[in-house]
C-alpha positions as CSV (number, residue, x, y, z in Angstrom):
1,R,15.0,8.7,-7.7
2,K,12.3,7.2,-5.5
3,T,8.7,8.3,-5.5
4,P,7.0,8.9,-2.2
5,A,5.2,5.6,-2.6
6,E,8.6,3.8,-2.9
7,A,10.4,5.8,-0.2
8,P,11.3,3.9,3.0
9,L,8.8,4.2,5.8
10,S,9.7,6.6,8.5
11,D,10.0,5.4,12.1
12,S,6.6,7.0,12.8
13,D,5.0,5.1,9.9
14,Q,6.6,1.8,10.9
15,L,5.2,2.4,14.5
16,A,1.8,3.2,13.1
17,I,1.8,0.0,11.1
18,A,2.7,-2.1,14.1
19,A,-0.1,-0.4,16.1
20,L,-2.5,-1.2,13.3
21,R,-1.8,-4.9,13.6
22,S,-3.0,-4.8,17.2
23,L,-6.3,-3.4,16.1
24,F,-7.3,-6.6,14.4
25,S,-8.2,-8.0,17.8
26,A,-9.4,-4.8,19.4
27,P,-13.0,-4.1,20.1
28,P,-14.6,-1.8,17.6
29,E,-15.1,1.0,20.1
30,Q,-11.3,1.1,20.6
31,A,-10.3,0.4,17.0
32,M,-12.5,3.0,15.2
33,P,-11.1,6.2,16.8
34,R,-7.6,5.0,16.1
35,L,-8.4,4.1,12.5
36,R,-10.1,7.5,11.9
37,K,-7.0,9.2,13.3
38,V,-4.6,7.3,11.0
39,L,-6.8,8.0,7.9
40,A,-7.1,11.7,8.7
41,G,-3.4,12.1,9.7
42,A,-0.3,12.9,7.8
43,H,0.7,9.3,7.3
44,N,1.7,8.1,3.9
45,D,-0.6,6.0,1.7
46,E,1.1,2.7,2.7
47,V,0.1,3.3,6.3
48,K,-3.4,4.4,5.4
49,A,-3.8,1.4,3.1
50,R,-3.0,-0.9,6.0
51,A,-5.6,0.9,8.1
52,L,-8.2,0.2,5.3
53,V,-7.5,-3.5,5.6
54,V,-8.2,-3.4,9.3
55,L,-11.2,-1.2,8.8
56,A,-12.8,-3.7,6.3
57,Q,-12.9,-6.2,9.1
58,V,-14.1,-4.1,12.0
59,D,-17.6,-4.9,13.1
60,S,-18.9,-1.3,13.4
61,T,-21.6,0.6,11.7
62,E,-19.1,3.4,11.3
63,A,-16.6,1.4,9.2
64,G,-18.7,1.2,5.9
65,P,-19.3,5.0,5.7
66,L,-15.6,5.7,6.5
67,L,-14.5,3.4,3.7
68,A,-17.0,5.0,1.4
69,E,-15.6,8.4,2.2
70,V,-12.1,7.3,1.4
71,A,-13.3,5.6,-1.8
72,R,-14.7,8.9,-3.0
73,T,-12.1,11.3,-1.8
74,G,-8.8,9.5,-1.2
75,S,-5.8,9.3,-3.5
76,A,-6.2,6.9,-6.5
77,R,-4.4,4.2,-4.5
78,L,-6.5,4.7,-1.4
79,Q,-9.7,4.8,-3.5
80,R,-8.8,1.4,-5.0
81,D,-7.9,0.0,-1.6
82,A,-11.1,1.3,0.0
83,I,-13.2,-0.1,-2.9
84,R,-11.7,-3.5,-2.3
85,A,-12.3,-3.2,1.4
86,L,-15.9,-2.4,0.8
87,A,-16.1,-5.6,-1.3
88,I,-14.6,-7.6,1.6
89,R,-17.2,-6.2,4.0
90,G,-19.8,-7.4,1.5
91,D,-22.8,-5.9,3.3
92,A,-25.7,-4.4,1.5
93,A,-24.6,-0.8,2.1
94,S,-21.1,-1.5,1.0
95,L,-22.4,-3.1,-2.3
96,E,-24.6,-0.1,-2.9
97,T,-21.6,2.2,-2.4
98,I,-19.6,0.2,-4.9
99,R,-22.5,0.4,-7.5
100,Q,-22.7,4.1,-7.0
101,L,-18.9,4.5,-7.5
102,A,-19.2,2.6,-10.8
103,S,-20.5,5.7,-12.5
104,T,-18.4,8.3,-10.7
105,V,-14.8,7.0,-10.5
106,G,-12.0,7.9,-12.8
107,P,-10.3,5.6,-15.2
108,E,-7.5,4.8,-12.7
109,T,-10.1,3.2,-10.3
110,R,-12.6,1.6,-12.7
111,G,-10.8,-1.7,-12.6
112,A,-11.0,-1.7,-8.8
113,V,-14.8,-1.2,-9.0
114,R,-15.2,-4.1,-11.4
115,E,-12.9,-6.3,-9.3
116,A,-14.9,-5.4,-6.1
117,M,-18.1,-6.5,-7.8
118,V,-16.5,-9.9,-8.6
119,I,-15.1,-10.3,-5.1
120,A,-18.5,-9.5,-3.6
121,Q,-20.2,-11.8,-6.1
122,D,-22.5,-8.9,-7.1
123,K,-24.0,-10.4,-10.2
124,A,-26.7,-7.6,-10.5
125,G,-24.0,-4.9,-10.2
126,L,-21.8,-6.6,-12.9
127,V,-24.8,-7.0,-15.3
128,Q,-25.6,-3.2,-14.8
129,W,-21.8,-2.5,-15.3
130,A,-21.8,-4.4,-18.6
131,R,-25.0,-2.8,-19.9
132,T,-23.8,0.7,-19.3
133,A,-20.1,0.1,-20.3
134,S,-18.5,2.4,-22.7
135,T,-15.5,0.1,-23.5
136,D,-15.3,-3.4,-24.8
137,E,-13.2,-4.4,-21.8
138,D,-15.9,-3.3,-19.4
139,R,-18.6,-5.0,-21.5
140,Q,-16.7,-8.3,-21.3
């Protein structure tokens, strides 16, 4: 029996993914409303994860806060993808969000926070992570 994550994408979801591809080259003022709509809509996590990849690369002041919101409130998969997207953005606000998430995320997303700090080359964040770690794996 397939889980929802393994189920084939509906025609609507396939169309949404195709539309997301076009947003890579769209101006931010056109891309942001569409990305917000996808993330707030009834699409499955696969479609929303693809929207997060696009959102990470949109040159808009709205992108970082939207990624931070998903990182805090999305499903475990979307939280992990949003955390990675914040690392890809790599700006100061995104790094600060990742550092804040380090102390609030559940065990299913802790690895994504650590990985994001590595991707973003956030040495100070990694040192703080190791100092406050509760497990040997996190300290290493």
